Structure formats: C-alpha cells, structure tokens
C-alpha positions, -999 to 999 in steps of 0.1 A, spaced: 10 557 -537 12 522 -521 -20 529 -501 -39 537 -533 -26 506 -550 -35 484 -521 -70 500 -518 -75 494 -555 -65 457 -553 -88 452 -523 -117 469 -541 -112 449 -573 -110 416 -552 -143 425 -534 -159 433 -568 -148 400 -583 -163 380 -554 -196 399 -556 -197 396 -594 -192 358 -592 -219 355 -565 -246 366 -590 -233 344 -618 -258 318 -631 -244 283 -625 -266 270 -653 -253 295 -679 -245 277 -712 -256 243 -700 -277 221 -724 -297 191 -714 -311 164 -737 -345 154 -723 -375 132 -730 -409 149 -725 -441 130 -718 -475 146 -717 -496 139 -686 -533 135 -692 -557 131 -662 -527 124 -639 -514 96 -661 -484 97 -685 -494 92 -721 -476 65 -739 -459 89 -763 -426 106 -755 -407 133 -774 -370 142 -774 -362 178 -764 -333 200 -756 -333 225 -728 -307 253 -731 -299 276 -702 -284 310 -709 -284 343 -690 -311 333 -665 -334 321 -693 -342 286 -705 -352 275 -740 -371 244 -750 -371 233 -787 -403 214 -780 -422 243 -764 -409 266 -792 -420 243 -820 -453 232 -806 -465 263 -787 -444 291 -800 -429 297 -765 -395 314 -766 -370 319 -738 -385 315 -703 -371 336 -675 -362 316 -644 -349 319 -609 -328 295 -589 -347 286 -557 -321 263 -543 -284 258 -550 -265 235 -527 -237 210 -527 -238 178 -505 -218 147 -500 -234 116 -515 -226 89 -490 -231 60 -515 -207 73 -542 -186 94 -518 -185 125 -539 -199 160 -539 -232 165 -557 -244 199 -569 -282 202 -566 -301 231 -581 -339 238 -582 -353 261 -608 -387 278 -613 -395 295 -646 -425 315 -658 -436 326 -692 -467 347 -699 -480 354 -734 -504 381 -746 -534 358 -742 -527 356 -704 -516 320 -707 -489 310 -683 -462 284 -687 -447 272 -655 -414 253 -656 -400 236 -625 -369 214 -626 -344 198 -603 -308 193 -614 -286 168 -597 -250 172 -612 -257 163 -649 -292 148 -644 -324 169 -648 -361 162 -641 -391 184 -639 -425 194 -651 -441 220 -673 -477 232 -667 -496 254 -691 -523 273 -674 -550 298 -685 -573 316 -660 -558 293 -633 -570 262 -651 -546 235 -662 -546 232 -700 -516 209 -705 -490 192 -684 -457 176 -692 -430 158 -673 -394 156 -685 -361 140 -675 -327 137 -691 -290 143 -689 -266 171 -697 -254 171 -733 -217 161 -736 -195 190 -745 -167 188 -769 -133 193 -754 -112 218 -773 -77 206 -781 -48 229 -773 -25 236 -802 
C-alpha cells in the first residue's frame, strides 16, 4: 500500500512540474500602451492609447479591434529568460512574443513585442500579398492591478 501511495505522490509531482512548464507567463497580464502609425519609415505625429490583454496564449488589442475588426491574436513566446541587471542589481524577466492573425481576405497581422518586467514595446505590421499595408509601433507599461484585501 505504501508503494502505491509513494508512486502516486511522485507521479502527481512530475505532472505538476510538467503542467507548470507549459503555463503562459503572460496569462491575465494587461498593458497600457501608446500606438503610433509609421508611414514611409517615419512615425506620424499622432499617437493613440491602447490596451493589450494577454490571455490563454492570445493577445487582444482594443485599437486593432475597434479600427480593423481584429479579434484575439494567437501568439508564441520565442524567448523567455531572466537575467541580473547590473545597474539596478535585480533580476529582470525578459519575454519576446510573436503573434499572427489571418483574416478571410488573406490579410495578415503580425505582432512582435518585447517585455522587460512590466515594460512592453513592439510593432504591428498589416500585410496583404506580402506587401506592407500599415505599420504601427507601440510601447507602454503593465496596468497596475488592484490588491485584494483579506477579510
């Protein structure tokens, strides 16, 4: 009986480790950003506020949804590392993300971003037939979350 119990505990421990390995480190994180359109390689003078929400390996942009009817964009994490910043002497979590959304008109929206702890920056390219239609750059900071009080 003890052997079965020990085996079950070991198996559940291995399963828990493997389950956490696939967990999305961006899940339920929201970033307030500023988006600027890039025309002919130069930033236009007008910027727009946006909110990027990450959830279940998908990202949602209110700006892209409102202006171009683009919903949730699937993404993959291409880099996830932690390093020691020698200036501030603390660990920094660095994540790179690539997202792709294709619509029925074969238009592709590419999202690339880099997240440094709570700071985010990146670009969005909208392509059709391998030609650039629109390009945007964004940067911002993670939205402050409310701390729930214990009763």
